[in-house]
C-alpha positions, 0 to 999 in steps of 0.5 A, spaced: 746 160 706 747 155 712 755 155 715 754 148 717 756 145 710 763 150 710 769 147 712 771 148 719 778 152 717 778 157 723 778 156 730 771 158 733 776 161 739 780 167 740 787 166 740 787 162 735 791 156 738 795 151 734 798 144 737 805 144 739 806 152 738 807 156 745 803 161 747 805 169 749 810 170 754 810 162 756 817 159 758 818 152 754 818 147 760 824 143 761 825 136 762 827 134 768 834 131 769 834 124 770 838 121 777 844 119 776 846 113 781 851 114 786 856 110 789 856 105 784 861 102 779 859 106 773 861 112 777 868 111 777 867 110 769 871 115 764 870 116 756 871 109 752 869 105 758 876 106 761 877 105 769 880 111 773 886 107 776 888 109 783 892 115 786 899 112 786 903 115 792 910 118 793 914 112 792 922 113 791 922 106 786 921 107 780 918 101 775 921 100 767 918 095 764 922 091 758 916 088 753 915 086 746 921 086 741 928 090 743 928 095 738 935 097 735 937 101 729 931 099 725 924 100 725 920 095 727 913 093 723 908 097 727 904 091 729 910 089 733 909 091 740 917 093 742 921 097 747 925 103 744 932 103 747 933 111 745 927 111 749 930 107 755 937 110 755 934 117 757 930 115 763 935 110 766 940 117 766 934 121 769 933 116 775 941 116 777 940 124 777 934 124 781 934 124 788 928 122 790 929 115 786 932 110 791 931 104 787 929 101 780 924 095 778 926 092 772 919 088 770 921 083 763 916 080 759 920 081 752 922 076 746 929 079 745 931 083 739 936 087 737 943 085 740 947 091 741 940 095 744 940 090 748 947 090 751 946 098 752 940 097 756 944 092 760 950 096 761 947 102 763 943 098 769 949 095 771 952 102 771 947 105 776 949 107 783 942 105 786 939 098 787 937 094 782 932 089 781 930 085 775 923 080 775 922 076 769 914 075 768 912 071 762 919 071 758 925 074 758 929 071 752 935 071 747 938 078 748 933 079 754 937 075 758 943 079 759 938 085 761 934 080 766 942 079 769 944 086 769 941 087 776 943 087 783 938 081 784 933 077 779 927 074 780 923 069 775 916 068 776 915 059 777 911 060 770 916 064 766 921 062 761 927 063 758 931 060 751 938 061 751 941 060 744 946 063 739 946 070 735 943 069 728 942 076 723 937 078 719 937 081 712 943 079 707 949 076 709 956 075 706 958 068 705 966 070 707 970 068 714 970 074 717 961 075 717 962 068 722 969 071 726 964 077 727 958 073 730 962 069 734 966 075 737 958 079 739 956 072 742 963 072 746 960 079 748 954 075 750 957 070 754 961 074 757 956 080 759 951 073 763 956 070 766 960 076 770 954 078 772 950 071 775 952 065 778 952 060 772 959 057 770 961 060 761 962 052 760 955 051 762 952 057 759 955 055 752 953 048 753 945 050 754 946 055 748 949 050 743 944 044 746 940 040 740 934 037 741 930 040 745 927 046 740 925 045 733 928 048 728 934 051 732 938 050 737 938 052 744 935 051 751 928 054 754 929 054 762 922 054 766 922 058 772 926 054 778 930 052 773 933 058 772 935 058 778 938 052 779 943 052 773 945 059 776 942 064 771 937 067 776 938 069 783 931 067 786 924 065 784 918 068 786 914 075 784 912 082 785 912 082 792 919 078 793 922 083 788 919 089 792 921 086 798 928 085 796 929 092 792 927 096 800 931 092 803 937 093 798 936 100 799 936 101 807 942 097 806 946 101 801 943 107 805 946 105 811 953 109 814 959 105 813 963 103 819 969 107 822 970 114 821 974 119 816 981 117 815 986 122 816 
């Protein structure tokens, strides 16, 4: 019988070998690693495509940001960017107690929010024994105005705005005279605080608050940049450089020993 017509099932050589199978005592080959470029911007990339921030040197200045809407006793919707006063107040207490912190920089870009929460933050800033400087970027509206003027020196960016308007209530309002009397008393608290910690006269501040014809569907005034300085609401116009320079100046002045010796 001729074997040439039989199907070739077995390999004619020994040991039998099949593709993609290892021989005995043969080690698997590891692929060569792909060389990664060094010294390129991609070397700083971390997870989620974020760039690692530069290392911050030790500083005696602490920075607090007041952004979005100032949240009070009611929790705002999750899509709102908020500043919670129960988070800010403990930070202010820690700043006052920390001997390594010599000054506080407050950055504001807020639309306002809860009146009592905003006043609580402003009163805490005023009562600090360490120098404070505030900087308004974007906007310092509504109850953000008392927070801005609560610092020892306030700055506003040339394109930043401040909205001054009467306070209002949300939710159920009882239509009795006591409701409006309560609103008037709360408004007096805001007016008194702002005028005591800025250069604006009380009559001028009330005139800006109740001005008509400037805001659509509302009463009040919008001040842009230098306009807030001209009316005496903000001390100076500037940015981060001027704010830090002023804060360092206040720190040096606060650390200077008082003239004269102890009084017996």
